[in-house]
C-alpha distance (Angstrom), angle and dihedral (degrees) to the residues before:
residue distance angle dihedral
M1 . . .
D2 3.76 . .
V3 3.80 122.1 .
T4 3.79 118.9 -162.8
D5 3.78 135.5 176.5
A6 3.82 112.5 -119.3
P7 3.83 100.1 -170.3
D8 3.80 92.8 172.4
R9 3.84 87.2 63.4
G10 3.82 94.9 35.5
R11 3.78 94.3 -121.7
Y12 3.76 148.0 93.4
E13 3.79 114.6 -121.6
V14 3.78 131.4 -156.2
H15 3.81 118.4 -150.5
Q16 3.76 135.8 178.8
D17 3.78 121.2 -165.4
G18 3.81 88.8 -11.4
R19 3.82 92.9 -54.8
L20 3.79 120.7 121.9
L21 3.81 109.5 -121.7
G22 3.79 99.9 173.3
F23 3.78 148.6 -39.6
A24 3.80 144.1 -139.7
D25 3.81 117.6 -141.0
Y26 3.79 117.9 -143.3
V27 3.78 145.6 172.0
R28 3.82 119.6 -142.8
R29 3.79 117.8 -155.0
E30 3.79 133.9 154.9
G31 3.80 97.4 -18.7
V32 3.81 94.9 -43.7
I33 3.78 126.4 105.1
T34 3.80 113.1 -158.1
F35 3.80 115.1 -159.2
T36 3.80 107.2 -150.6
H37 3.80 107.2 170.3
T38 3.80 139.3 7.1
E39 3.76 125.1 -163.9
V40 3.79 131.6 -179.9
L41 3.79 118.2 -168.6
P42 3.82 113.2 -112.3
E43 3.81 93.0 -114.6
A44 3.83 89.3 57.0
A45 3.81 96.3 50.4
G46 3.79 112.3 129.2
T47 3.81 94.8 15.8
G48 3.80 96.5 106.3
A49 3.80 91.5 -109.9
A50 3.82 94.0 131.4
A51 3.80 92.6 50.0
A52 3.82 91.6 47.5
L53 3.80 89.0 50.0
A54 3.81 93.7 49.5
R55 3.80 94.9 44.5
A56 3.82 95.0 48.4
S57 3.81 94.8 44.3
L58 3.81 92.9 47.6
D59 3.81 90.5 47.6
D60 3.81 88.0 50.9
A61 3.82 91.3 49.9
R62 3.81 89.4 52.4
A63 3.82 91.7 48.7
R64 3.83 89.9 50.9
G65 3.79 91.6 49.1
E66 3.81 91.8 -116.8
R67 3.77 128.4 147.5
V68 3.82 119.6 -134.4
R69 3.79 132.8 -129.3
P70 3.84 107.3 -168.4
L71 3.81 102.7 -159.3
C72 3.80 90.0 152.3
P73 3.83 108.2 90.3
Y74 3.81 91.8 -135.1
Y75 3.80 92.5 54.7
A76 3.80 91.8 44.9
R77 3.84 90.7 53.9
F78 3.81 92.2 43.0
V79 3.80 92.1 54.3
E80 3.81 91.6 45.6
R81 3.81 89.6 54.1
H82 3.82 95.1 43.6
P83 3.80 110.1 54.5
E84 3.80 91.8 -174.3
Y85 3.83 87.7 76.9
Q86 3.80 100.0 42.6
D87 3.80 93.5 91.9
L88 3.83 88.7 65.6
V89 3.80 94.8 60.5
V90 3.82 121.5 104.6
G91 3.78 134.0 179.0
D92 3.76 129.7 23.3
R93 3.81 91.2 -26.5
A94 3.80 92.0 62.1
L95 3.77 108.7 125.5
K96 3.77 120.6 -128.6
H97 3.79 119.7 -148.3
P98 3.80 128.8 175.4
């Protein structure tokens, strides 16, 4: 699976063999990327496309020095389940751990 940033469409896209499997919409502003919606096409359900999309886009945010606001429920759950990304989160979705 290949994940690419499509800034002209305001989303990351995941493809396999040239076929779009899904996307994650975002808004970038002042060093923060806000993920608003994630969608995986029905034929790609259960393939790991959403996880590949989240992992690659969060890794890209880290490389760019951006913070993340996971308004999308999928991204919020993904970050909760993957502590290696929790340090990126800002705002009211920031996770608090002892």
